C-alpha positions as CSV (number, residue, x, y, z in Angstrom):
1,M,-12.5,5.6,-3.4
2,S,-12.5,3.4,-0.3
3,V,-9.6,3.6,2.2
4,K,-8.4,0.1,1.5
5,G,-8.8,0.5,-2.2
6,H,-6.8,3.7,-2.2
7,T,-4.1,2.0,0.0
8,H,-3.9,-1.0,-2.4
9,L,-3.4,1.3,-5.4
10,E,-0.7,3.4,-3.6
11,I,1.2,0.3,-2.6
12,S,0.8,-1.6,-5.9
13,T,1.9,1.5,-7.9
14,F,4.9,2.0,-5.6
15,L,6.0,-1.6,-5.9
16,S,5.5,-1.6,-9.7
17,Q,7.7,1.5,-10.0
18,N,10.4,0.5,-7.5
19,V,11.0,-3.2,-7.6
20,E,13.2,-4.1,-10.5
21,G,11.9,-7.2,-12.3
22,L,8.4,-7.2,-10.8
23,Q,5.9,-8.1,-13.5
24,Y,2.5,-8.1,-11.8
25,V,0.8,-6.8,-8.7
26,D,-2.8,-7.7,-7.8
27,K,-5.2,-8.1,-4.9
28,D,-4.9,-11.6,-3.5
29,K,-8.0,-13.4,-4.5
30,G,-6.6,-17.0,-4.3
31,Q,-4.8,-16.9,-7.6
32,L,-1.9,-19.0,-6.2
33,E,-4.2,-21.7,-4.9
34,D,-5.0,-23.0,-8.4
35,L,-2.3,-21.9,-10.9
36,S,-4.0,-23.8,-13.7
37,N,-7.0,-21.4,-13.6
38,H,-5.0,-18.1,-13.2
39,V,-2.4,-17.0,-15.8
40,F,-0.2,-14.0,-14.7
41,P,3.3,-13.0,-15.4
42,R,6.0,-13.7,-12.8
43,P,7.5,-12.5,-10.5
44,A,4.3,-11.3,-9.0
45,V,3.1,-9.8,-5.7
46,F,-0.4,-10.3,-4.3
47,I,-1.7,-8.0,-1.6
48,S,-4.3,-8.7,1.1
49,F,-5.5,-7.0,4.3
50,G,-5.4,-9.0,7.5
51,R,-7.2,-8.2,10.7
52,F,-7.2,-4.6,11.9
53,E,-8.3,-3.6,15.4
54,Y,-9.7,0.0,15.4
55,T,-9.9,2.7,18.1
56,S,-11.9,5.9,17.8
57,T,-10.2,9.3,17.5
58,G,-13.3,11.0,18.9
59,T,-14.5,12.0,15.4
60,K,-15.8,9.8,12.6
61,V,-12.2,8.7,12.0
62,K,-11.0,5.4,13.3
63,V,-7.4,4.3,13.5
64,G,-6.7,0.6,13.1
65,K,-3.5,-1.4,13.8
66,G,-3.1,-4.5,11.7
67,I,-1.4,-6.5,9.0
68,I,-1.1,-6.1,5.3
69,R,0.0,-9.4,3.7
70,F,2.1,-9.7,0.6
71,R,2.5,-13.0,-1.3
72,V,5.5,-12.9,-3.5
73,A,5.5,-15.5,-6.3
74,V,8.6,-16.3,-8.3
75,E,8.7,-19.0,-11.0
76,N,11.8,-21.2,-10.6
77,Y,12.8,-24.5,-12.2
78,A,16.3,-24.7,-10.9
79,D,17.6,-27.1,-8.2
80,S,18.7,-25.8,-4.8
81,Y,20.2,-29.0,-3.4
82,T,23.9,-29.0,-2.5
83,G,26.1,-29.6,-5.5
84,S,23.4,-28.5,-8.0
85,I,24.8,-26.9,-11.1
86,N,22.2,-24.2,-11.0
87,Q,21.9,-23.7,-7.2
88,Q,22.6,-20.0,-7.4
89,Q,19.6,-19.6,-9.8
90,A,17.4,-21.7,-7.6
91,L,18.2,-19.4,-4.6
92,A,17.8,-16.1,-6.6
93,F,14.2,-15.8,-5.3
94,F,15.6,-14.8,-1.9
95,E,17.2,-11.7,-3.7
96,F,13.9,-10.8,-5.2
97,N,12.1,-11.1,-1.8
98,E,14.7,-8.7,-0.4
99,K,14.0,-6.2,-3.2
100,V,10.3,-6.3,-2.3
101,H,11.1,-6.0,1.4
102,Q,13.4,-3.0,0.8
103,A,10.6,-1.3,-1.1
104,L,8.0,-1.9,1.6
105,E,9.8,-1.4,4.9
106,G,8.9,2.0,6.3
107,L,6.6,2.8,3.4
108,S,3.7,5.2,4.3
109,G,0.8,6.5,2.3
110,T,-2.3,8.6,2.5
111,Y,-4.1,6.4,4.9
112,F,-1.4,4.1,6.2
113,T,1.8,4.6,8.2
114,N,5.2,3.0,8.3
115,L,5.0,-0.6,7.1
116,T,7.1,-2.7,9.4
117,K,7.8,-6.3,8.7
118,V,6.7,-8.6,11.5
119,A,6.7,-12.0,9.8
120,D,7.6,-14.0,6.8
121,E,7.3,-17.6,5.8
122,D,7.4,-20.0,2.8
123,D,4.1,-21.0,1.3
124,A,4.5,-24.6,0.0
125,D,2.8,-26.7,-2.7
126,H,2.8,-24.4,-5.7
127,R,4.9,-26.6,-8.0
128,N,7.6,-24.5,-9.6
129,V,6.3,-21.3,-8.3
130,I,8.1,-20.3,-5.0
131,V,5.7,-18.3,-2.8
132,T,6.9,-16.3,0.2
133,I,4.4,-14.6,2.5
134,L,5.6,-11.2,3.9
135,E,3.5,-9.6,6.7
136,Y,3.8,-5.9,7.6
137,E,2.2,-4.2,10.5
138,C,0.9,-0.6,10.1
139,N,-1.7,1.9,11.3
140,L,-4.6,2.6,8.9
141,A,-6.8,5.7,9.2
142,D,-10.3,5.0,8.2
143,D,-12.4,8.1,7.6
144,S,-15.1,6.3,5.5
145,A,-17.8,7.1,8.0
146,D,-17.4,10.8,7.4
147,A,-20.0,11.8,4.8
148,K,-18.2,15.1,4.2
149,K,-15.1,13.3,3.1
150,S,-16.2,13.2,-0.5
151,F,-16.5,17.0,-0.9
152,V,-15.2,18.6,-4.0
153,L,-12.6,21.3,-3.6
154,A,-13.6,24.5,-5.4
155,D,-11.0,26.9,-6.8
156,P,-12.8,30.2,-6.1
157,E,-11.7,33.4,-7.7
158,L,-11.3,36.3,-5.3
159,F,-12.5,39.7,-6.5
160,I,-11.5,42.7,-4.5
161,E,-13.2,46.0,-5.1
162,H,-11.8,49.1,-3.5
163,K,-14.1,52.0,-2.6
164,K,-12.7,55.4,-2.3
165,N,-15.1,56.6,0.4
166,L,-16.1,54.3,3.2
167,S,-19.3,55.0,5.0
168,K,-17.7,54.6,8.4
169,Q,-14.3,54.3,9.9
170,V,-12.7,50.8,9.9
171,S,-10.0,49.8,12.3
172,I,-8.0,46.6,11.5
173,S,-5.8,45.2,14.2
174,D,-3.1,42.5,13.9
175,T,-5.5,39.8,15.0
176,F,-8.0,40.5,12.3
177,V,-8.7,37.4,10.2
178,I,-10.8,37.3,7.0
């Protein structure tokens, strides 16, 4: 599996298992731009990869520093204005955003290290779906150029046969490695 595909699966699985109330996690493909064409349960989190700048490690592995973006979508019909009878309900999405942040901050995986929040902002014009963009910086190791990466680990069985009479004297020192 690709580096970013694997990273997406690790993060989406972690969020699904660790953020109470989260109903849906997906790759951000513009689902929030036209809510009439995309039906999904809410609250939801959509993941996308921003720009990564890569440096070489001297092998076929590159290390990139960049942004992973999370769009948190919470459906909310309550009113947040001062004096509203359901103001607390209207502002509950902030609590959900904090749950997502608590799960993501410092998270590391197979190819990525320590997600660190660097920005957040409201994303407007989604009717009664409140969307917050959370951006996290991390390093991403990309070993996709290494053709040997996809090798299959074998589980060999080791057979040792002892011979009573050796044909010549064998001396094994402490530094001998098989």
